[in-house]
PAMARNU-731646 format. One line per 4 residues: their letters; for each residue x, z negated, y of C-alpha. Coordinates in nm, 2 decimals, padded with zeros to 4 digits, always signed. Each point is the difference from the previous one (the first is absolute). Layout:
// residues N
A) X Z Y; ...
This chain:
// residues 643
XXXX) +00.40 -00.75 -00.91; +00.02 -00.13 +00.35; -00.21 -00.24 -00.02; +00.17 -00.26 -00.28
XXXX) +00.26 -00.02 +00.33; +00.26 -00.14 +00.08; +00.17 +00.14 -00.38; -00.20 +00.33 -00.04
XXXX) +00.20 +00.24 +00.16; +00.32 -00.20 -00.11; -00.17 +00.10 -00.36; +00.03 +00.32 +00.06
XXXX) +00.36 +00.04 +00.03; -00.04 -00.15 -00.38; +00.01 +00.39 -00.14; +00.13 -00.11 -00.29
XXXX) -00.37 -00.08 -00.04; -00.15 +00.35 +00.00; +00.00 +00.22 -00.32; +00.17 +00.34 +00.02
XXXX) -00.23 +00.35 +00.06; +00.07 +00.30 -00.12; +00.28 +00.20 +00.05; +00.16 +00.22 +00.26
XXXX) -00.21 +00.25 +00.09; +00.30 +00.28 +00.25; -00.15 +00.27 -00.19; +00.10 +00.35 +00.13
XXXX) -00.21 +00.30 +00.17; -00.14 +00.28 -00.18; +00.32 +00.21 -00.03; +00.05 +00.28 +00.29
XXXX) +00.25 +00.23 +00.10; -00.11 -00.06 +00.34; +00.04 -00.38 +00.04; +00.29 -00.17 +00.13
XXXX) +00.09 -00.34 +00.16; -00.11 +00.00 +00.37; +00.11 -00.34 +00.10; +00.38 +00.11 +00.06
XXXX) -00.10 +00.23 +00.30; -00.28 -00.21 +00.16; +00.07 -00.26 +00.21; -00.11 -00.37 +00.01
XXXX) -00.06 -00.31 +00.22; -00.08 -00.37 -00.07; -00.30 -00.24 +00.10; +00.24 -00.23 -00.02
XXXX) +00.41 +00.00 -00.05; +00.19 -00.13 -00.28; +00.12 -00.30 -00.02; +00.38 +00.00 +00.12
XXXX) +00.17 -00.08 -00.32; -00.15 +00.32 -00.17; -00.04 +00.25 +00.25; -00.10 +00.36 +00.02
XXXX) +00.16 +00.22 +00.19; -00.22 +00.28 +00.00; +00.01 +00.17 -00.30; +00.02 -00.26 -00.28
XXXX) -00.42 +00.06 -00.15; +00.13 +00.44 +00.03; +00.36 +00.02 -00.10; -00.05 +00.03 -00.37
XXXX) +00.17 -00.33 -00.10; -00.19 -00.20 -00.26; +00.08 -00.34 +00.04; +00.09 -00.20 -00.32
XXXX) -00.11 -00.34 -00.15; +00.28 -00.15 +00.15; -00.13 -00.18 +00.34; +00.32 +00.06 +00.16
XXXX) -00.02 +00.38 -00.02; +00.05 +00.14 +00.34; -00.33 +00.20 -00.04; -00.25 -00.23 +00.01
XXXX) -00.16 -00.12 +00.36; -00.12 -00.33 +00.03; -00.29 -00.18 +00.15; -00.15 -00.35 +00.05
XXXX) -00.31 -00.18 +00.10; -00.21 +00.14 +00.33; -00.27 +00.32 -00.09; -00.02 +00.25 -00.20
XXXX) +00.23 +00.28 +00.03; -00.08 +00.36 +00.12; +00.24 +00.28 -00.06; -00.10 +00.34 +00.18
XXXX) +00.10 +00.32 -00.11; -00.01 +00.30 +00.19; +00.08 +00.37 -00.20; +00.03 +00.18 +00.28
XXXX) -00.31 +00.19 -00.07; -00.26 +00.03 -00.22; +00.09 +00.03 -00.39; -00.17 -00.02 -00.34
XXXX) +00.03 -00.34 -00.12; +00.00 -00.08 -00.39; +00.11 -00.30 -00.07; +00.18 -00.32 +00.16
XXXX) +00.22 -00.32 -00.15; +00.14 -00.30 +00.18; +00.27 -00.21 -00.19; +00.02 -00.36 +00.05
XXXX) +00.22 -00.27 -00.21; -00.10 -00.38 -00.13; +00.26 -00.26 -00.04; -00.26 -00.33 -00.04
XXXX) +00.11 -00.29 +00.04; +00.40 +00.08 +00.05; -00.06 +00.23 +00.30; -00.32 -00.13 +00.11
XXXX) -00.11 +00.38 -00.02; -00.37 +00.09 -00.09; -00.15 +00.36 -00.04; -00.27 +00.07 +00.26
XXXX) -00.36 -00.08 -00.10; -00.08 +00.31 +00.10; +00.13 +00.31 +00.13; -00.25 +00.24 +00.20
XXXX) +00.09 +00.37 +00.06; -00.20 +00.24 +00.25; +00.07 +00.35 +00.17; -00.13 +00.12 +00.35
XXXX) +00.06 +00.26 +00.21; +00.06 -00.19 +00.34; +00.10 -00.33 -00.08; -00.36 -00.17 +00.15
XXXX) -00.23 +00.04 -00.31; +00.15 -00.03 -00.28; -00.16 +00.13 -00.41; +00.08 -00.28 -00.26
XXXX) +00.11 +00.20 -00.29; -00.01 -00.35 -00.23; +00.10 -00.36 +00.04; +00.23 -00.09 -00.29
XXXX) +00.07 -00.35 -00.17; +00.28 -00.10 -00.14; +00.02 +00.07 -00.42; +00.28 -00.24 -00.09
XXXX) -00.18 -00.30 +00.22; +00.19 -00.34 +00.08; +00.23 -00.09 -00.23; +00.34 -00.19 -00.06
XXXX) +00.26 +00.15 -00.15; +00.28 +00.24 +00.08; +00.01 +00.27 +00.23; -00.25 +00.29 -00.04
XXXX) -00.12 +00.28 +00.15; -00.30 +00.18 +00.08; -00.15 +00.32 +00.15; -00.36 +00.02 +00.17
XXXX) -00.14 +00.34 -00.08; -00.27 +00.19 +00.11; -00.04 +00.32 -00.20; -00.25 +00.22 +00.15
XXXX) -00.08 +00.18 -00.32; -00.03 -00.36 -00.20; -00.15 -00.20 +00.30; -00.20 +00.29 +00.23
XXXX) -00.01 -00.10 +00.30; -00.21 -00.35 +00.14; -00.13 +00.15 +00.30; -00.12 +00.37 -00.13
XXXX) -00.34 +00.02 -00.13; +00.09 +00.37 -00.10; +00.19 -00.09 -00.34; +00.39 +00.13 +00.21
XXXX) +00.25 -00.10 -00.16; +00.27 +00.13 +00.24; -00.02 -00.11 +00.39; +00.11 +00.25 +00.27
XXXX) +00.16 -00.25 +00.33; +00.29 -00.02 +00.22; +00.03 -00.36 -00.02; +00.03 -00.27 -00.26
XXXX) -00.06 -00.38 +00.02; +00.15 -00.27 -00.26; -00.14 -00.34 +00.04; +00.16 -00.30 -00.22
XXXX) -00.15 -00.34 -00.01; +00.21 -00.29 +00.09; -00.01 -00.38 -00.13; +00.04 -00.31 +00.21
XXXX) +00.36 -00.11 -00.19; +00.17 +00.29 -00.16; +00.16 +00.30 +00.08; -00.12 +00.35 -00.05
XXXX) +00.34 +00.21 -00.10; -00.10 +00.43 +00.02; +00.26 +00.28 -00.01; -00.19 +00.36 -00.09
XXXX) -00.32 +00.19 +00.10; -00.06 +00.33 -00.17; -00.21 +00.29 +00.13; -00.06 +00.26 -00.22
XXXX) -00.20 +00.30 +00.09; +00.06 +00.33 +00.16; +00.05 +00.20 +00.34; -00.33 +00.11 +00.17
XXXX) -00.30 -00.04 -00.21; -00.05 +00.08 -00.35; -00.31 +00.11 -00.22; -00.20 -00.33 +00.00
XXXX) +00.13 -00.20 +00.28; -00.26 -00.10 +00.22; +00.02 -00.16 +00.28; -00.15 -00.42 -00.03
XXXX) -00.24 -00.13 +00.27; +00.09 -00.32 +00.15; -00.04 -00.30 -00.21; -00.20 -00.30 +00.19
XXXX) +00.20 -00.28 +00.09; -00.23 -00.25 +00.14; -00.17 -00.31 -00.11; -00.36 -00.09 -00.18
XXXX) -00.26 -00.02 +00.24; -00.28 -00.19 -00.07; -00.30 +00.18 -00.21; -00.14 +00.10 -00.27
XXXX) +00.29 -00.03 -00.23; +00.04 -00.37 +00.16; -00.40 -00.07 -00.04; +00.05 -00.05 +00.37
XXXX) +00.17 -00.24 +00.02; +00.25 -00.03 +00.30; +00.18 -00.33 -00.08; -00.02 -00.20 -00.31
XXXX) +00.09 -00.37 +00.01; +00.16 -00.12 -00.32; -00.12 -00.36 -00.13; +00.15 -00.15 -00.28
XXXX) -00.17 -00.15 -00.21; +00.16 -00.08 -00.31; +00.08 -00.35 -00.09; +00.26 -00.23 +00.23
XXXX) +00.07 -00.32 -00.08; -00.09 -00.10 +00.38; -00.36 +00.21 -00.04; +00.14 +00.23 +00.24
XXXX) -00.19 +00.30 -00.19; -00.32 -00.19 +00.01; -00.21 +00.14 +00.30; -00.28 -00.10 +00.21
XXXX) -00.25 +00.13 +00.26; +00.18 -00.16 +00.24; +00.39 +00.09 -00.13; -00.12 +00.37 +00.01
XXXX) -00.24 +00.04 +00.31; +00.35 +00.04 +00.21; +00.11 +00.34 -00.25; -00.34 +00.15 +00.05
XXXX) -00.05 -00.09 +00.39; +00.17 -00.12 +00.33; -00.11 -00.32 +00.05; +00.07 -00.23 +00.32
XXXX) +00.22 -00.35 -00.02; -00.34 -00.14 -00.19; -00.02 +00.26 -00.21; -00.33 +00.10 +00.10
XXXX) +00.06 +00.44 -00.06; -00.03 +00.19 +00.34; +00.05 +00.33 -00.25; +00.03 +00.18 -00.32
XXXX) +00.40 +00.01 -00.09; +00.11 +00.17 -00.35; -00.23 +00.26 -00.14; +00.15 -00.06 -00.34
XXXX) +00.09 -00.27 -00.24; +00.22 -00.02 -00.29; +00.00 -00.29 -00.24; +00.24 +00.04 -00.22
XXXX) +00.22 -00.31 -00.24; +00.34 -00.06 -00.09; -00.02 -00.27 -00.26; -00.24 -00.19 -00.21
XXXX) +00.00 -00.38 -00.09; +00.21 +00.02 -00.30; +00.29 +00.22 +00.21; -00.12 +00.31 -00.16
XXXX) +00.12 +00.29 +00.27; -00.30 +00.26 +00.06; +00.30 +00.29 -00.01; +00.06 -00.03 -00.33
XXXX) +00.02 -00.27 -00.23; -00.38 -00.12 +00.07; -00.23 +00.05 -00.29; -00.40 +00.00 -00.05
XXXX) +00.00 -00.36 +00.05; +00.12 -00.01 +00.37; -00.20 +00.33 +00.05; -00.27 -00.24 -00.07
XXXX) +00.09 -00.24 +00.22; +00.09 +00.23 +00.26; -00.39 +00.18 +00.00; -00.15 -00.39 -00.05
XXXX) +00.18 -00.13 +00.30; -00.08 +00.27 +00.22; -00.37 +00.11 -00.08; -00.09 -00.43 -00.03
XXXX) -00.31 -00.09 +00.14; +00.18 -00.14 +00.24; +00.29 +00.22 -00.03; +00.25 +00.17 +00.22
XXXX) -00.26 +00.31 +00.01; -00.31 -00.22 +00.10; +00.21 -00.17 +00.24; +00.10 +00.36 +00.18
XXXX) -00.42 +00.08 -00.02; -00.07 -00.32 +00.14; +00.25 +00.06 +00.28; -00.08 +00.38 +00.05
XXXX) -00.37 -00.13 +00.03; +00.11 -00.29 +00.26; +00.15 +00.26 +00.27; -00.24 +00.27 -00.04
XXXX) -00.24 -00.21 +00.06; +00.18 -00.17 +00.33; +00.07 +00.37 +00.12; -00.31 +00.12 -00.03
XXXX) +00.10 +00.20 -00.28; -00.13 -00.15 -00.30; -00.06 +00.33 -00.21; +00.38 +00.07 +00.04
XXXX) +00.21 +00.01 -00.38; +00.33 -00.10 -00.03; +00.20 +00.21 -00.22; +00.17 -00.12 -00.28
XXXX) +00.26 +00.10 -00.25; +00.09 -00.18 -00.32; +00.34 +00.04 -00.16; +00.05 +00.13 -00.33
XXXX) +00.29 -00.23 -00.23; +00.32 +00.23 -00.16; -00.09 -00.02 -00.36; +00.39 -00.04 -00.09
XXXX) +00.19 +00.27 -00.22; +00.12 -00.32 -00.18; -00.28 -00.20 -00.13; -00.08 -00.06 -00.35
XXXX) -00.26 -00.20 +00.03; -00.25 +00.10 +00.24; -00.29 -00.12 -00.15; -00.37 +00.17 -00.12
XXXX) -00.20 +00.17 +00.29; -00.17 +00.29 -00.26; -00.15 -00.26 -00.22; +00.19 +00.14 -00.29
XXXX) +00.18 -00.32 -00.10; +00.35 +00.17 +00.08; +00.19 -00.12 +00.26; +00.15 +00.24 +00.22
XXXX) +00.34 +00.11 -00.05; +00.18 +00.16 +00.37; +00.35 +00.06 -00.15; +00.08 +00.28 -00.10
XXXX) +00.30 -00.09 -00.26; -00.23 -00.17 -00.20; -00.31 +00.26 -00.02; +00.13 +00.29 +00.18
XXXX) -00.05 +00.18 +00.31; -00.35 +00.16 -00.08; -00.14 -00.35 -00.11; +00.13 -00.20 +00.24
XXXX) -00.16 +00.21 +00.29; -00.27 +00.02 -00.15; -00.05 -00.39 -00.06; +00.11 -00.04 +00.37
XXXX) -00.27 +00.23 +00.14; -00.24 -00.24 -00.19; +00.11 -00.30 +00.20; -00.08 +00.18 +00.31
XXXX) -00.30 +00.18 -00.07; -00.15 -00.31 -00.07; +00.13 -00.17 +00.29; -00.11 +00.25 +00.19
XXXX) -00.37 -00.05 -00.18; +00.03 -00.37 +00.05; +00.07 +00.02 +00.40; -00.28 +00.27 +00.08
XXXX) -00.28 -00.20 -00.26; +00.09 -00.34 +00.21; -00.04 +00.12 +00.32; -00.29 +00.14 -00.10
XXXX) -00.14 -00.25 -00.15; +00.08 -00.26 +00.29; -00.17 +00.25 +00.25; +00.21 -00.13 +00.33
XXXX) -00.23 +00.08 +00.30; +00.32 +00.10 +00.21; +00.28 +00.13 -00.21; +00.04 +00.37 -00.13
XXXX) +00.22 +00.01 -00.30; +00.21 +00.35 +00.08; +00.32 -00.01 -00.18; +00.26 -00.11 -00.23
XXXX) +00.29 -00.10 +00.08; +00.34 +00.07 -00.23; +00.21 -00.29 -00.06; +00.32 +00.14 -00.10
XXXX) +00.18 +00.11 +00.35; +00.21 +00.32 -00.23; -00.09 +00.20 -00.23; +00.20 -00.11 -00.33
XXXX) +00.28 +00.13 -00.07; -00.08 +00.06 -00.32; -00.12 +00.37 -00.11; -00.36 -00.09 -00.05
XXXX) -00.02 -00.19 +00.35; -00.18 +00.34 +00.21; -00.20 +00.07 -00.29; -00.17 -00.34 -00.01
XXXX) -00.06 +00.03 +00.36; -00.16 +00.32 -00.02; -00.21 -00.19 -00.25; -00.07 -00.30 +00.21
XXXX) -00.08 +00.22 +00.29; -00.30 +00.20 -00.22; -00.15 -00.29 -00.08; +00.00 -00.14 +00.30
XXXX) -00.15 +00.31 +00.13; -00.26 +00.04 -00.24; -00.16 -00.33 +00.15; +00.02 +00.20 +00.34
XXXX) +00.27 -00.22 +00.16; +00.35 +00.05 +00.11; +00.27 -00.12 -00.16; +00.23 -00.21 +00.26
XXXX) +00.43 -00.06 +00.00; +00.22 -00.15 +00.16; +00.38 +00.07 -00.08; +00.32 -00.18 +00.07
XXXX) +00.28 +00.15 +00.23; +00.20 +00.05 -00.30; -00.29 +00.12 -00.27; +00.11 +00.26 -00.19
XXXX) -00.22 +00.38 +00.00; -00.20 -00.15 +00.26; -00.01 +00.35 +00.15; -00.23 +00.15 -00.32
XXXX) -00.35 -00.31 +00.13; -00.18 +00.32 +00.03; +00.10 +00.20 -00.28; -00.14 -00.27 -00.22
XXXX) -00.31 -00.05 +00.18; +00.09 -00.29 +00.22; -00.27 +00.03 +00.32; +00.17 -00.26 +00.23
XXXX) +00.35 -00.11 +00.02; +00.19 -00.20 +00.31; +00.36 -00.04 -00.03; +00.16 -00.35 -00.02
XXXX) +00.31 -00.02 +00.27; +00.10 -00.33 -00.10; +00.16 -00.05 +00.29; -00.14 -00.35 +00.06
XXXX) +00.15 -00.15 -00.34; +00.37 +00.02 +00.05; +00.28 +00.03 +00.25; +00.08 +00.40 +00.06
XXXX) +00.04 +00.24 +00.31; -00.28 +00.05 +00.25; -00.06 +00.35 -00.13; -00.15 -00.09 -00.30
XXXX) -00.35 +00.00 +00.18; +00.09 +00.40 +00.12; +00.17 +00.09 -00.34; -00.34 -00.09 -00.18
XXXX) -00.23 +00.13 +00.28; +00.17 +00.35 -00.13; -00.04 -00.07 -00.31; -00.33 -00.04 -00.02
XXXX) -00.04 +00.31 +00.20; +00.21 +00.17 -00.23; -00.23 -00.08 -00.30; -00.32 +00.02 +00.21
XXXX) -00.07 -00.42 -00.02; -00.11 -00.21 +00.22; +00.15 -00.33 +00.11; +00.04 -00.40 -00.11
XXXX) +00.05 -00.26 +00.27; +00.13 -00.30 -00.14; +00.05 -00.37 +00.06; -00.02 -00.34 -00.11
XXXX) -00.06 -00.37 +00.11; +00.35 +00.05 +00.08; -00.11 +00.17 +00.24; -00.11 -00.38 +00.17
XXXX) +00.22 -00.22 -00.14; +00.34 +00.19 +00.08; -00.07 +00.16 +00.34; +00.34 +00.12 +00.08
XXXX) +00.05 +00.22 -00.22; -00.34 +00.14 -00.17; -00.18 +00.04 +00.29; +00.20 +00.26 +00.11
XXXX) +00.03 +00.20 -00.33; -00.39 -00.05 +00.07; -00.01 +00.11 +00.36; +00.22 +00.29 -00.14
XXXX) -00.25 +00.17 -00.29; -00.25 -00.04 +00.31; +00.22 +00.19 +00.19; +00.10 +00.21 -00.24
XXXX) -00.36 +00.18 +00.00; -00.06 +00.07 +00.36; +00.37 +00.14 +00.01; -00.04 +00.19 -00.33
XXXX) -00.35 +00.12 -00.03; -00.15 -00.26 -00.27; -00.23 -00.21 +00.21; -00.36 +00.16 +00.02
XXXX) -00.16 +00.25 -00.22; +00.24 +00.00 -00.28; -00.05 -00.24 -00.30; +00.15 -00.34 +00.00
XXXX) +00.04 -00.32 -00.20; +00.11 -00.34 +00.08; +00.18 -00.21 -00.20; -00.02 -00.36 +00.16
XXXX) +00.16 -00.23 -00.34; -00.26 -00.26 -00.16; -00.22 -00.25 +00.18; -00.18 +00.01 +00.32
XXXX) +00.28 +00.13 +00.25; -00.26 +00.17 +00.23; -00.26 -00.35 +00.02; +00.38 -00.14 +00.08
XXXX) +00.04 +00.21 +00.30; -00.32 +00.04 +00.09; -00.10 -00.33 +00.07; +00.33 -00.19 +00.16
XXXX) +00.02 -00.10 +00.36; +00.39 +00.11 +00.04; -00.03 +00.34 +00.20; +00.29 +00.15 -00.14
XXXX) -00.15 -00.05 -00.37; -00.36 +00.09 +00.06; +00.14 +00.36 +00.22; +00.16 +00.12 -00.37
XXXX) -00.41 +00.00 -00.12; -00.09 +00.16 +00.32; +00.25 +00.30 -00.01; -00.10 +00.03 -00.37
XXXX) -00.30 +00.07 +00.12; +00.07 +00.22 +00.26; +00.15 +00.23 -00.25; -00.25 +00.03 -00.22
XXXX) -00.25 +00.08 +00.23; +00.34 +00.27 +00.17; +00.07 -00.15 +00.33; +00.27 -00.21 -00.04
XXXX) +00.29 +00.10 +00.24; +00.37 -00.05 +00.01; +00.14 -00.31 +00.17; -00.37 -00.14 -00.08
XXXX) +00.05 -00.35 +00.14; +00.14 +00.10 +00.39; -00.20 +00.03 +00.28; +00.02 +00.38 +00.02
XXXX) -00.15 +00.04 -00.32; -00.31 -00.32 +00.10; -00.05 +00.28 +00.32; -00.06 +00.27 -00.24
XXXX) -00.25 -00.21 -00.21; -00.25 -00.11 +00.29; +00.04 +00.39 +00.08; -00.07 +00.11 -00.38
XXXX) -00.31 -00.27 -00.05; -00.11 +00.15 +00.39; -00.03 +00.33 -00.17; -00.14 -00.13 -00.33
XXXX) -00.30 -00.14 +00.17; +00.11 -00.36 -00.08; -00.09 -00.13 +00.41; -00.33 -00.01 +00.11
XXXX) +00.14 +00.20 +00.37; +00.33 +00.11 +00.17; +00.02 -00.26 +00.20; +00.09 -00.23 -00.31
XXXX) +00.28 +00.21 -00.10; +00.13 +00.05 +00.31; +00.02 -00.36 +00.12; +00.19 -00.05 -00.34
XXXX) +00.24 +00.31 +00.07; +00.06 -00.15 +00.31; +00.09 -00.33 -00.13; +00.27 +00.18 -00.22
XXXX) +00.15 +00.25 +00.27; +00.11 -00.36 +00.17; +00.18 -00.07 -00.31; +00.18 +00.28 -00.07
XXXX) +00.11 +00.03 +00.39; +00.10 -00.36 -00.06; +00.18 +00.11 -00.30; +00.16 +00.25 +00.20
XXXX) +00.18 -00.19 +00.19; +00.09 -00.25 -00.22; -00.21 -00.30 +00.15; -00.09 -00.20 -00.33
XXXX) -00.19 -00.28 +00.16; -00.23 +00.24 +00.24; -00.07 +00.20 -00.38; -00.10 -00.28 -00.15
XXXX) -00.23 -00.08 +00.24; -00.17 +00.35 +00.04; -00.04 -00.02 -00.38; -00.17 -00.34 +00.02
XXXX) -00.21 +00.11 +00.31; -00.05 +00.36 -00.32; -00.16 -00.24 -00.23; -00.21 -00.22 +00.24
XXXX) -00.16 +00.33 +00.07; -00.04 +00.10 -00.35; -00.20 -00.31 -00.05; -00.21 +00.06 +00.25
XXXX) -00.04 +00.36 -00.10; -00.14 -00.10 -00.35; -00.20 -00.33 +00.12; -00.20 +00.21 +00.22
XXXX) -00.07 +00.26 -00.27; +00.22 +00.28 +00.17; +00.24 +00.06 -00.31; -00.09 +00.06 -00.36
XXXX) +00.13 -00.27 -00.25; +00.30 +00.21 -00.17; +00.11 +00.10 +00.34; +00.05 -00.35 +00.14
XXXX) +00.11 -00.13 -00.32; +00.30 +00.24 +00.00; +00.07 +00.00 +00.33; +00.04 -00.38 +00.02
XXXX) +00.21 -00.01 -00.38; +00.24 +00.21 +00.21; -00.01 -00.15 +00.36; +00.08 -00.35 -00.16
XXXX) +00.27 +00.14 -00.23; +00.13 +00.19 +00.31; +00.01 -00.38 +00.15; +00.13 -00.18 -00.28
XXX) +00.34 +00.22 +00.03; +00.01 -00.05 +00.37; -00.03 -00.34 +00.09
């Protein structure tokens, strides 16, 4: 889990800990005298060229030569880092497509080669609009050992077609696309792609409508939540998990430098915890004792939920919106698959055993469901008993950040979603970048999902943001924005990464209506930034508010962006009259002209004039509080970087 940074992503490489899964399923389509391999007669293109040490002259994927498990076999084509690779095949004409197989190699750790977590297969008639045939996860998983190969196979007769609602088993299309995900460090080795089918349109072959390729947007499935802030309220030795009204207010409202609310901000709050006081993790090792500890802490008379309610109440009063209710989501801990003594939750005097090796798969599942059902009932009952005046329990959150690699993983999630829906709530999820089978979130009943780029936490190429955005669109998810206290304490590196998340929202379209979650580490990071007297720190909070409101712009600290903000505020009615906005714009025009002439001292003088003029407009009541605060903070940040 990325929330256990910095050792978590490294732990993902400890692939020897992953259990073995079901056997490889490289099946053969139903026999037909008309079927043959269409791939050798096709041409194909790469989204990113293979590495020069393992090149593809243009036909390695279709020459009929199957790579051996010898890593130096010249049949293999190698890729490392960067974004997910896309290979587009042109069959020359529309043909009937019955099955597609893609061949990969793994040799870990000796050669640092891993299977892709996911291979996605599409067809198209125009190379612009693509229909999904299937997402396929690795079946052999990431395991230590000698080299091993694997086929990722879509067989229409067995798998059907994901994008078809008619039960079609064969696609009729000219183009085929294969997309495989990339690890941050490991190589991917691919050699042969087989496209079995026939010329022309056979009986049963269908033209498949394009699949949605877009983010999940705010709506009924997200319980109306557009921007979900994560508040970690588990146990921390320094008290970071103990939230107060004061530390919460900068999340649910946009505050000025003194902490006074000027506008609503995040419209949803997720309470979740990782550890209990005895060190047990809610991601699989905590028992009913620790689960009860978390419930008691969260719903105590002066606990975290009470503090949130008090914050919402005060903000509502100060903003003239006393009936406003903040939407709340509460975690569901992961009932680990290996616990043998969870505790008694159904009053029969027997401790629930989740270990299938001891009680069998079916009984282990029954026991895990009991624990989750008990938890959901507890959350609902405690919320009802407290009767929070300004909160709305809108959903529950599945804490585990991937689908379990065990065979019962999807079934467990289906059961959990059913329990949540029976309470008329929504189930939320935030899978990490390397999550197993994250693409199936809708199939198992999850309502809202935000994909983690994980870019903030380790050194990697900046194109990770774009790759994560594309993956989120491929899986129809939202996106998580990620930062922590290092944003404030180590600005040289982490400030830039933070900005890249915000810029990515503009460049790749996830700012605005797409569903978003916000990981901010533990503790009052936003309050520290909001109340900071350092312009370079305070502006980080303003940019986040602008991002939440959909008004953030690229190069947002520039004088040109400041001028656009004045124009935007005027259009939004934040000025009393046009003259007030026009006079401020004139001051900024002088700044911009001086910058263009490289007259830094003059530009600083004009910006100081802008600030003084802004103060006068605020004193005369010609500008709203939130517009004044944002313009002032941006101007002060500009000055701090030019004086």
